[in-house]
C-alpha positions in Angstrom: 0.0 0.0 0.0 2.9 2.4 0.6 4.1 2.0 -3.0 0.6 2.9 -4.1 0.3 6.3 -2.3 3.8 7.3 -4.1 2.4 6.6 -7.3 -0.6 8.8 -6.6 1.6 11.6 -5.9 3.5 11.4 -9.1 0.4 11.5 -11.1 -0.3 15.1 -10.0 1.3 17.6 -12.4 4.4 19.2 -10.5 4.8 22.1 -13.1 2.6 25.1 -12.0 0.9 27.1 -14.9 0.6 30.2 -12.9 1.0 33.3 -15.3 2.1 31.0 -17.9 1.2 31.5 -21.6 -0.8 28.9 -23.4 -2.5 28.4 -26.9 -5.9 26.3 -26.5 -8.2 25.4 -29.4 -11.5 24.5 -28.3 -13.5 21.5 -29.9 -15.8 23.9 -31.9 -12.9 25.8 -33.4 -12.6 28.7 -30.8 -8.9 29.7 -30.1 -7.5 31.3 -26.9 -3.9 32.6 -26.6 -2.6 34.3 -23.5 -2.0 33.9 -19.8 -3.4 30.8 -18.0 -3.5 29.0 -14.5 -4.0 25.3 -13.6 -6.6 24.6 -11.1 -6.3 22.3 -8.3 -7.9 19.6 -10.1 -5.4 20.0 -13.2 -7.6 21.7 -15.7 -6.5 24.7 -17.4 -8.3 28.3 -17.0 -7.9 31.4 -18.9 -6.5 34.0 -16.1 -4.6 37.1 -16.9 -4.4 38.9 -20.2 -5.4 36.9 -23.6 -7.2 37.1 -26.8 -10.0 34.5 -27.6 -11.2 34.4 -31.1 -14.7 32.4 -31.6 -15.1 30.2 -34.7 -17.7 32.7 -35.9 -15.1 35.6 -36.0 -16.0 37.3 -32.6 -12.7 38.5 -31.1 -12.2 39.3 -27.5 -8.9 41.0 -26.1 -8.5 41.6 -22.3 -8.6 40.5 -19.0 -9.5 37.0 -17.8 -10.5 35.4 -14.3 -12.0 32.3 -13.2 -12.0 31.3 -17.2 -14.5 34.3 -17.8 -14.0 37.8 -19.3 -13.6 40.1 -16.2 -11.9 43.3 -16.0 -11.2 45.4 -18.9 -11.4 44.4 -22.3 -12.6 44.7 -25.9 -15.2 42.7 -27.6 -15.4 43.1 -31.5 -17.9 41.4 -33.7 -17.5 40.6 -37.4 -19.8 43.3 -38.3 -17.2 45.8 -36.4 -19.8 46.5 -34.0 -17.7 46.4 -30.5 -17.9 46.8 -26.8 -14.8 48.5 -24.9 -14.9 48.5 -21.3 -15.5 46.7 -18.0 -16.6 42.9 -18.0 -17.9 40.8 -15.2 -18.6 37.0 -15.7 -18.4 37.5 -19.3 -21.1 40.2 -19.4 -20.8 44.0 -20.0 -20.8 45.4 -16.6 -19.4 49.0 -15.5 -18.3 51.7 -17.6 -17.9 51.0 -21.4 -18.6 52.2 -24.8 -20.7 50.0 -27.3 -20.1 51.1 -30.8 -22.7 49.8 -33.6 -21.5 49.0 -37.1 -23.1 52.3 -38.3 -20.5 54.3 -36.2 -23.3 55.6 -33.6 -22.1 54.6 -30.1 -23.5 54.6 -26.4 -20.7 55.4 -23.7 -21.7 55.2 -20.2 -23.0 52.5 -17.6 -24.0 48.9 -18.4 -25.3 46.5 -16.1 -25.6 42.7 -17.2 -25.3 43.5 -20.9 -28.0 46.4 -20.8 -27.4 50.1 -21.0 -28.2 51.1 -17.4 -27.7 54.4 -15.8 -26.0 57.8 -17.0 -24.7 58.0 -20.3 -24.4 59.5 -23.7 -25.5 58.2 -27.1 -23.8 59.5 -30.0 -25.8 59.3 -33.3 -24.7 58.9 -36.9 -25.2 62.7 -37.4 -22.9 63.6 -34.7 -25.5 64.6 -32.4 -25.2 63.8 -28.6 -28.1 62.7 -26.4 -27.6 62.5 -22.5 -29.7 61.1 -19.7 -30.4 58.1 -17.9 -30.9 54.7 -19.7 -33.0 51.8 -18.8 -32.2 49.1 -21.1 -34.2 49.9 -24.3 -35.8 53.0 -22.7 -34.5 56.3 -22.1 -37.1 58.9 -21.2 -36.1 62.3 -20.6 -33.0 62.2 -22.8 -31.5 65.8 -23.6 -29.9 66.9 -26.6 -26.3 68.1 -25.9 -25.8 71.3 -27.8 -22.1 71.6 -28.9 -20.9 75.3 -29.8 -17.8 75.4 -31.8 
């Protein structure tokens, strides 16, 4: 029995992947390249700075924690629509800027992927609308007059 315990200890990886760089190709064709760590169970998690490219062409560049987009980063869709800002558990959460493919954008607060709180919407004509946003509604928006 004493020999069996020693063999089990040898089965555990002795190399730590903390702050290591890895390249991982997922079964669906997604690709991650960046920093990673090894969990106590031996699996590898995205952690630190890295880039994930989905098989559909969505690109995320930024911070990872617990194998999720957490911290600051940029997510770009194949249509060129993008979000740059704060993420929490794979969601837009905190301050950020979402730019639609037509060039209009919203800059302000997000809560769980939704426009939520104070922000500004810049339309395709260069006009700016400010106010409090609640997902798809923004009652009482004000036009921000810019005098040059």
